Chimera marker file (.cmm) of the C-alpha trace (Angstrom):
<marker_set name="trace">
<marker id="1" x="-15.781" y="8.625" z="-168.941" r="1" g="1" b="0" radius="0.5"/>
<marker id="2" x="-18.906" y="8.156" z="-167.127" r="1" g="1" b="0" radius="0.5"/>
<marker id="3" x="-17.709" y="4.875" z="-165.821" r="1" g="1" b="0" radius="0.5"/>
<marker id="4" x="-14.752" y="6.234" z="-164.507" r="1" g="1" b="0" radius="0.5"/>
<marker id="5" x="-14.286" y="7.786" z="-160.974" r="1" g="1" b="0" radius="0.5"/>
<marker id="6" x="-13.186" y="11.501" z="-161.609" r="1" g="1" b="0" radius="0.5"/>
<marker id="7" x="-11.039" y="11.513" z="-158.464" r="1" g="1" b="0" radius="0.5"/>
<marker id="8" x="-9.149" y="8.424" z="-159.713" r="1" g="1" b="0" radius="0.5"/>
<marker id="9" x="-8.521" y="10.008" z="-163.133" r="1" g="1" b="0" radius="0.5"/>
<marker id="10" x="-7.249" y="13.161" z="-161.435" r="1" g="1" b="0" radius="0.5"/>
<marker id="11" x="-4.776" y="11.120" z="-159.365" r="1" g="1" b="0" radius="0.5"/>
<marker id="12" x="-3.470" y="9.159" z="-162.089" r="1" g="1" b="0" radius="0.5"/>
<marker id="13" x="-2.911" y="12.404" z="-164.104" r="1" g="1" b="0" radius="0.5"/>
<marker id="14" x="-1.233" y="13.976" z="-161.044" r="1" g="1" b="0" radius="0.5"/>
<marker id="15" x="0.845" y="10.858" z="-160.312" r="1" g="1" b="0" radius="0.5"/>
<marker id="16" x="2.016" y="10.694" z="-163.949" r="1" g="1" b="0" radius="0.5"/>
<marker id="17" x="2.989" y="14.542" z="-163.972" r="1" g="1" b="0" radius="0.5"/>
<marker id="18" x="4.947" y="13.916" z="-160.713" r="1" g="1" b="0" radius="0.5"/>
<marker id="19" x="6.668" y="10.993" z="-162.058" r="1" g="1" b="0" radius="0.5"/>
<marker id="20" x="8.401" y="13.218" z="-164.793" r="1" g="1" b="0" radius="0.5"/>
<marker id="21" x="10.382" y="14.850" z="-161.704" r="1" g="1" b="0" radius="0.5"/>
<marker id="22" x="9.602" y="18.299" z="-163.468" r="1" g="1" b="0" radius="0.5"/>
<marker id="23" x="7.390" y="19.366" z="-160.352" r="1" g="1" b="0" radius="0.5"/>
<marker id="24" x="7.445" y="19.532" z="-156.522" r="1" g="1" b="0" radius="0.5"/>
<marker id="25" x="4.224" y="17.675" z="-155.146" r="1" g="1" b="0" radius="0.5"/>
<marker id="26" x="2.603" y="21.004" z="-154.058" r="1" g="1" b="0" radius="0.5"/>
<marker id="27" x="3.291" y="22.483" z="-157.373" r="1" g="1" b="0" radius="0.5"/>
<marker id="28" x="0.740" y="20.176" z="-159.561" r="1" g="1" b="0" radius="0.5"/>
<marker id="29" x="-2.899" y="21.046" z="-159.510" r="1" g="1" b="0" radius="0.5"/>
<marker id="30" x="-5.340" y="18.791" z="-161.535" r="1" g="1" b="0" radius="0.5"/>
<marker id="31" x="-8.840" y="19.931" z="-162.270" r="1" g="1" b="0" radius="0.5"/>
<marker id="32" x="-11.635" y="18.463" z="-164.377" r="1" g="1" b="0" radius="0.5"/>
<marker id="33" x="-13.915" y="20.949" z="-166.103" r="1" g="1" b="0" radius="0.5"/>
<marker id="34" x="-16.427" y="19.112" z="-168.330" r="1" g="1" b="0" radius="0.5"/>
<marker id="35" x="-17.973" y="20.938" z="-171.304" r="1" g="1" b="0" radius="0.5"/>
<marker id="36" x="-21.582" y="20.788" z="-171.669" r="1" g="1" b="0" radius="0.5"/>
<marker id="37" x="-21.588" y="22.275" z="-175.282" r="1" g="1" b="0" radius="0.5"/>
<marker id="38" x="-19.092" y="21.206" z="-177.962" r="1" g="1" b="0" radius="0.5"/>
<marker id="39" x="-18.679" y="20.210" z="-181.439" r="1" g="1" b="0" radius="0.5"/>
<marker id="40" x="-15.956" y="17.850" z="-182.410" r="1" g="1" b="0" radius="0.5"/>
<marker id="41" x="-17.256" y="16.369" z="-185.500" r="1" g="1" b="0" radius="0.5"/>
<marker id="42" x="-17.881" y="12.662" z="-185.809" r="1" g="1" b="0" radius="0.5"/>
<marker id="43" x="-17.043" y="11.692" z="-182.288" r="1" g="1" b="0" radius="0.5"/>
<marker id="44" x="-19.113" y="12.165" z="-179.156" r="1" g="1" b="0" radius="0.5"/>
<marker id="45" x="-16.460" y="12.400" z="-176.581" r="1" g="1" b="0" radius="0.5"/>
<marker id="46" x="-12.973" y="13.634" z="-175.949" r="1" g="1" b="0" radius="0.5"/>
<marker id="47" x="-10.319" y="14.652" z="-173.394" r="1" g="1" b="0" radius="0.5"/>
<marker id="48" x="-8.037" y="17.567" z="-173.834" r="1" g="1" b="0" radius="0.5"/>
<marker id="49" x="-5.520" y="18.326" z="-171.057" r="1" g="1" b="0" radius="0.5"/>
<marker id="50" x="-4.342" y="21.948" z="-170.921" r="1" g="1" b="0" radius="0.5"/>
<marker id="51" x="-1.087" y="22.230" z="-168.737" r="1" g="1" b="0" radius="0.5"/>
<marker id="52" x="0.078" y="25.589" z="-167.721" r="1" g="1" b="0" radius="0.5"/>
<marker id="53" x="3.724" y="25.390" z="-166.240" r="1" g="1" b="0" radius="0.5"/>
<marker id="54" x="6.146" y="27.830" z="-165.137" r="1" g="1" b="0" radius="0.5"/>
<marker id="55" x="8.749" y="28.793" z="-168.009" r="1" g="1" b="0" radius="0.5"/>
<marker id="56" x="12.052" y="27.128" z="-168.091" r="1" g="1" b="0" radius="0.5"/>
<marker id="57" x="11.427" y="23.485" z="-169.032" r="1" g="1" b="0" radius="0.5"/>
<marker id="58" x="12.857" y="22.322" z="-172.405" r="1" g="1" b="0" radius="0.5"/>
<marker id="59" x="10.682" y="21.349" z="-175.373" r="1" g="1" b="0" radius="0.5"/>
<marker id="60" x="11.864" y="17.774" z="-174.906" r="1" g="1" b="0" radius="0.5"/>
<marker id="61" x="10.656" y="17.849" z="-171.195" r="1" g="1" b="0" radius="0.5"/>
<marker id="62" x="7.292" y="19.350" z="-172.140" r="1" g="1" b="0" radius="0.5"/>
<marker id="63" x="6.761" y="16.673" z="-174.861" r="1" g="1" b="0" radius="0.5"/>
<marker id="64" x="7.680" y="13.955" z="-172.316" r="1" g="1" b="0" radius="0.5"/>
<marker id="65" x="5.140" y="15.246" z="-170.044" r="1" g="1" b="0" radius="0.5"/>
<marker id="66" x="2.470" y="15.421" z="-172.944" r="1" g="1" b="0" radius="0.5"/>
<marker id="67" x="3.382" y="11.782" z="-174.062" r="1" g="1" b="0" radius="0.5"/>
<marker id="68" x="3.133" y="10.430" z="-170.674" r="1" g="1" b="0" radius="0.5"/>
<marker id="69" x="-0.086" y="11.687" z="-169.618" r="1" g="1" b="0" radius="0.5"/>
<marker id="70" x="-1.786" y="11.073" z="-173.003" r="1" g="1" b="0" radius="0.5"/>
<marker id="71" x="-0.369" y="7.499" z="-172.953" r="1" g="1" b="0" radius="0.5"/>
<marker id="72" x="-1.887" y="6.937" z="-169.277" r="1" g="1" b="0" radius="0.5"/>
<marker id="73" x="-5.285" y="8.377" z="-170.283" r="1" g="1" b="0" radius="0.5"/>
<marker id="74" x="-5.308" y="6.260" z="-173.292" r="1" g="1" b="0" radius="0.5"/>
<marker id="75" x="-4.656" y="3.232" z="-171.305" r="1" g="1" b="0" radius="0.5"/>
<marker id="76" x="-7.359" y="4.167" z="-168.701" r="1" g="1" b="0" radius="0.5"/>
<marker id="77" x="-9.844" y="5.203" z="-171.212" r="1" g="1" b="0" radius="0.5"/>
<marker id="78" x="-9.546" y="3.174" z="-174.429" r="1" g="1" b="0" radius="0.5"/>
<marker id="79" x="-13.138" y="4.074" z="-175.207" r="1" g="1" b="0" radius="0.5"/>
<marker id="80" x="-12.381" y="7.741" z="-175.685" r="1" g="1" b="0" radius="0.5"/>
<marker id="81" x="-11.396" y="8.454" z="-179.328" r="1" g="1" b="0" radius="0.5"/>
<marker id="82" x="-9.803" y="11.547" z="-178.835" r="1" g="1" b="0" radius="0.5"/>
<marker id="83" x="-7.079" y="12.302" z="-176.149" r="1" g="1" b="0" radius="0.5"/>
<marker id="84" x="-4.761" y="15.170" z="-176.472" r="1" g="1" b="0" radius="0.5"/>
<marker id="85" x="-2.633" y="17.539" z="-174.474" r="1" g="1" b="0" radius="0.5"/>
<marker id="86" x="-0.750" y="20.845" z="-175.065" r="1" g="1" b="0" radius="0.5"/>
<marker id="87" x="1.599" y="22.539" z="-172.578" r="1" g="1" b="0" radius="0.5"/>
<marker id="88" x="1.885" y="26.161" z="-172.388" r="1" g="1" b="0" radius="0.5"/>
<marker id="89" x="4.471" y="28.189" z="-170.560" r="1" g="1" b="0" radius="0.5"/>
<marker id="90" x="3.545" y="31.168" z="-168.333" r="1" g="1" b="0" radius="0.5"/>
<marker id="91" x="6.093" y="33.822" z="-167.435" r="1" g="1" b="0" radius="0.5"/>
<marker id="92" x="7.901" y="34.164" z="-164.113" r="1" g="1" b="0" radius="0.5"/>
<marker id="93" x="7.854" y="37.784" z="-164.569" r="1" g="1" b="0" radius="0.5"/>
<marker id="94" x="4.118" y="38.085" z="-164.472" r="1" g="1" b="0" radius="0.5"/>
<marker id="95" x="3.279" y="35.230" z="-162.340" r="1" g="1" b="0" radius="0.5"/>
<marker id="96" x="2.360" y="35.778" z="-158.547" r="1" g="1" b="0" radius="0.5"/>
<marker id="97" x="0.548" y="34.023" z="-155.687" r="1" g="1" b="0" radius="0.5"/>
<marker id="98" x="-0.319" y="34.847" z="-152.118" r="1" g="1" b="0" radius="0.5"/>
<marker id="99" x="2.934" y="33.430" z="-150.757" r="1" g="1" b="0" radius="0.5"/>
<marker id="100" x="4.930" y="35.749" z="-153.150" r="1" g="1" b="0" radius="0.5"/>
<marker id="101" x="3.255" y="38.908" z="-151.929" r="1" g="1" b="0" radius="0.5"/>
<marker id="102" x="4.615" y="40.530" z="-148.836" r="1" g="1" b="0" radius="0.5"/>
<link id1="1" id2="2" r="1" g="1" b="0" radius="0.2"/>
<link id1="2" id2="3" r="1" g="1" b="0" radius="0.2"/>
<link id1="3" id2="4" r="1" g="1" b="0" radius="0.2"/>
<link id1="4" id2="5" r="1" g="1" b="0" radius="0.2"/>
<link id1="5" id2="6" r="1" g="1" b="0" radius="0.2"/>
<link id1="6" id2="7" r="1" g="1" b="0" radius="0.2"/>
<link id1="7" id2="8" r="1" g="1" b="0" radius="0.2"/>
<link id1="8" id2="9" r="1" g="1" b="0" radius="0.2"/>
<link id1="9" id2="10" r="1" g="1" b="0" radius="0.2"/>
<link id1="10" id2="11" r="1" g="1" b="0" radius="0.2"/>
<link id1="11" id2="12" r="1" g="1" b="0" radius="0.2"/>
<link id1="12" id2="13" r="1" g="1" b="0" radius="0.2"/>
<link id1="13" id2="14" r="1" g="1" b="0" radius="0.2"/>
<link id1="14" id2="15" r="1" g="1" b="0" radius="0.2"/>
<link id1="15" id2="16" r="1" g="1" b="0" radius="0.2"/>
<link id1="16" id2="17" r="1" g="1" b="0" radius="0.2"/>
<link id1="17" id2="18" r="1" g="1" b="0" radius="0.2"/>
<link id1="18" id2="19" r="1" g="1" b="0" radius="0.2"/>
<link id1="19" id2="20" r="1" g="1" b="0" radius="0.2"/>
<link id1="20" id2="21" r="1" g="1" b="0" radius="0.2"/>
<link id1="21" id2="22" r="1" g="1" b="0" radius="0.2"/>
<link id1="22" id2="23" r="1" g="1" b="0" radius="0.2"/>
<link id1="23" id2="24" r="1" g="1" b="0" radius="0.2"/>
<link id1="24" id2="25" r="1" g="1" b="0" radius="0.2"/>
<link id1="25" id2="26" r="1" g="1" b="0" radius="0.2"/>
<link id1="26" id2="27" r="1" g="1" b="0" radius="0.2"/>
<link id1="27" id2="28" r="1" g="1" b="0" radius="0.2"/>
<link id1="28" id2="29" r="1" g="1" b="0" radius="0.2"/>
<link id1="29" id2="30" r="1" g="1" b="0" radius="0.2"/>
<link id1="30" id2="31" r="1" g="1" b="0" radius="0.2"/>
<link id1="31" id2="32" r="1" g="1" b="0" radius="0.2"/>
<link id1="32" id2="33" r="1" g="1" b="0" radius="0.2"/>
<link id1="33" id2="34" r="1" g="1" b="0" radius="0.2"/>
<link id1="34" id2="35" r="1" g="1" b="0" radius="0.2"/>
<link id1="35" id2="36" r="1" g="1" b="0" radius="0.2"/>
<link id1="36" id2="37" r="1" g="1" b="0" radius="0.2"/>
<link id1="37" id2="38" r="1" g="1" b="0" radius="0.2"/>
<link id1="38" id2="39" r="1" g="1" b="0" radius="0.2"/>
<link id1="39" id2="40" r="1" g="1" b="0" radius="0.2"/>
<link id1="40" id2="41" r="1" g="1" b="0" radius="0.2"/>
<link id1="41" id2="42" r="1" g="1" b="0" radius="0.2"/>
<link id1="42" id2="43" r="1" g="1" b="0" radius="0.2"/>
<link id1="43" id2="44" r="1" g="1" b="0" radius="0.2"/>
<link id1="44" id2="45" r="1" g="1" b="0" radius="0.2"/>
<link id1="45" id2="46" r="1" g="1" b="0" radius="0.2"/>
<link id1="46" id2="47" r="1" g="1" b="0" radius="0.2"/>
<link id1="47" id2="48" r="1" g="1" b="0" radius="0.2"/>
<link id1="48" id2="49" r="1" g="1" b="0" radius="0.2"/>
<link id1="49" id2="50" r="1" g="1" b="0" radius="0.2"/>
<link id1="50" id2="51" r="1" g="1" b="0" radius="0.2"/>
<link id1="51" id2="52" r="1" g="1" b="0" radius="0.2"/>
<link id1="52" id2="53" r="1" g="1" b="0" radius="0.2"/>
<link id1="53" id2="54" r="1" g="1" b="0" radius="0.2"/>
<link id1="54" id2="55" r="1" g="1" b="0" radius="0.2"/>
<link id1="55" id2="56" r="1" g="1" b="0" radius="0.2"/>
<link id1="56" id2="57" r="1" g="1" b="0" radius="0.2"/>
<link id1="57" id2="58" r="1" g="1" b="0" radius="0.2"/>
<link id1="58" id2="59" r="1" g="1" b="0" radius="0.2"/>
<link id1="59" id2="60" r="1" g="1" b="0" radius="0.2"/>
<link id1="60" id2="61" r="1" g="1" b="0" radius="0.2"/>
<link id1="61" id2="62" r="1" g="1" b="0" radius="0.2"/>
<link id1="62" id2="63" r="1" g="1" b="0" radius="0.2"/>
<link id1="63" id2="64" r="1" g="1" b="0" radius="0.2"/>
<link id1="64" id2="65" r="1" g="1" b="0" radius="0.2"/>
<link id1="65" id2="66" r="1" g="1" b="0" radius="0.2"/>
<link id1="66" id2="67" r="1" g="1" b="0" radius="0.2"/>
<link id1="67" id2="68" r="1" g="1" b="0" radius="0.2"/>
<link id1="68" id2="69" r="1" g="1" b="0" radius="0.2"/>
<link id1="69" id2="70" r="1" g="1" b="0" radius="0.2"/>
<link id1="70" id2="71" r="1" g="1" b="0" radius="0.2"/>
<link id1="71" id2="72" r="1" g="1" b="0" radius="0.2"/>
<link id1="72" id2="73" r="1" g="1" b="0" radius="0.2"/>
<link id1="73" id2="74" r="1" g="1" b="0" radius="0.2"/>
<link id1="74" id2="75" r="1" g="1" b="0" radius="0.2"/>
<link id1="75" id2="76" r="1" g="1" b="0" radius="0.2"/>
<link id1="76" id2="77" r="1" g="1" b="0" radius="0.2"/>
<link id1="77" id2="78" r="1" g="1" b="0" radius="0.2"/>
<link id1="78" id2="79" r="1" g="1" b="0" radius="0.2"/>
<link id1="79" id2="80" r="1" g="1" b="0" radius="0.2"/>
<link id1="80" id2="81" r="1" g="1" b="0" radius="0.2"/>
<link id1="81" id2="82" r="1" g="1" b="0" radius="0.2"/>
<link id1="82" id2="83" r="1" g="1" b="0" radius="0.2"/>
<link id1="83" id2="84" r="1" g="1" b="0" radius="0.2"/>
<link id1="84" id2="85" r="1" g="1" b="0" radius="0.2"/>
<link id1="85" id2="86" r="1" g="1" b="0" radius="0.2"/>
<link id1="86" id2="87" r="1" g="1" b="0" radius="0.2"/>
<link id1="87" id2="88" r="1" g="1" b="0" radius="0.2"/>
<link id1="88" id2="89" r="1" g="1" b="0" radius="0.2"/>
<link id1="89" id2="90" r="1" g="1" b="0" radius="0.2"/>
<link id1="90" id2="91" r="1" g="1" b="0" radius="0.2"/>
<link id1="91" id2="92" r="1" g="1" b="0" radius="0.2"/>
<link id1="92" id2="93" r="1" g="1" b="0" radius="0.2"/>
<link id1="93" id2="94" r="1" g="1" b="0" radius="0.2"/>
<link id1="94" id2="95" r="1" g="1" b="0" radius="0.2"/>
<link id1="95" id2="96" r="1" g="1" b="0" radius="0.2"/>
<link id1="96" id2="97" r="1" g="1" b="0" radius="0.2"/>
<link id1="97" id2="98" r="1" g="1" b="0" radius="0.2"/>
<link id1="98" id2="99" r="1" g="1" b="0" radius="0.2"/>
<link id1="99" id2="100" r="1" g="1" b="0" radius="0.2"/>
<link id1="100" id2="101" r="1" g="1" b="0" radius="0.2"/>
<link id1="101" id2="102" r="1" g="1" b="0" radius="0.2"/>
</marker_set>
């Protein structure tokens, strides 16, 4: 992954998530958080995407999101042996941000 520009990778993930039509542009946030310490057995590199999205999407929608992003990363980074993703829902009842507070 050293040979790839992080900003470009983030933009590709952003664009791929947006292409699912599950999100408005301002609702997608992409960050890279490299791990200095990890043990994944035989391989020396991996990418795992954690997606936290507001509840309400179907399992099929979440699967489509995961598959599109993993496919995009697989095409961009064929040298990375492990590329995976999971999607977690967070509850509307417990979510807030500055715009939701009076």
